[in-house]
N, C-alpha and C positions, 0 to 999 in steps of 0.2 A: 232312107234307101234300104231296103233288105240283108242280110247278108247271108253270101255265099255255104250250099251246103258245106267247105270248107274253111272259111271261114267258122262258123259255127262247130265244124271238125274242132279244129285251134283253139278256140278258146272252150269247150266244153273237157280238153283235153289237158289245159291251162289252169281246169278250178281241180281239174281229179290231180295233178301235182303238187298244188299248193294245200289243197286238204291234206294228199298225203304228207307234206314235212310237218303242216300242223299237229300230224299225228307221231311221225319222229321225234321233233322235238319235245312234245309234249314227254314222250316215251323215254328219249334221252334226260329229262328234267324229274322223271320219275327215279329212275335211277338209282341220278343224285342223290335226289331224297333220300330215299333208304341206302344207298350207299351210307349219306353220312350219317342217316338214325342207329345203324347198323352199327358205326364206330365209333358214337356218344354214348353208345350205352356199353358196348364192349370197355370201351378208354374209363366210364365210370365205375364199372364193375373192378374194375381191377382198381382204380383208386381206393373204393370202399372193403376192399381185400389187402391191402395193405398200407392201409390205414383205417379200421371198421371205426373207431368212432366219427368221422364225419356222418356214417351212416343218420343218427339222429339232429347232423346241425342244420340246419336251411341253408339254403344256398348262398345267402351271403355272408356266412358264416363262413362254410366254405372259401366260395371264395377270397376272403380276408385272408383260410389257411393256407394255401397256396404260391398268396403273393407273398405273406410268410416266406415262405419255404422258397420262391424264386429270389427272397434278398440276400440268400444263406452268401457267402463265399464259396464262389464253385461251381452254384449251381446251373446258372449259364454257360459254365463248358460244357457238361454233362449233355445240356439240351443236346451239343453242337457234337460233342462226341459221347453219345452211350453211353454206357458199361454194358459188353454183354452179361447179359443173366445166365444161360444156358438152358433159359425154358423151352418153350413151346416154340419161340418168333425169335 
């Protein structure tokens, strides 16, 4: 049985809305990815500025270095109550 013009119109509108939803979801994922990339670059730059020796380290060595720092007394407390740096942020 053929669909009525009204049913065809509604199905077309549903298809358009589904495509629009996909576009919006893709845009949201892109924005989240862009924000994460920016955050990672910014924090990596801070790490290199504070500890210049990490520039020449391989990724695994940087990870081991950060793990060692995290095990220092008081390290986790600083993550809960960060120090005021007086810097830009």
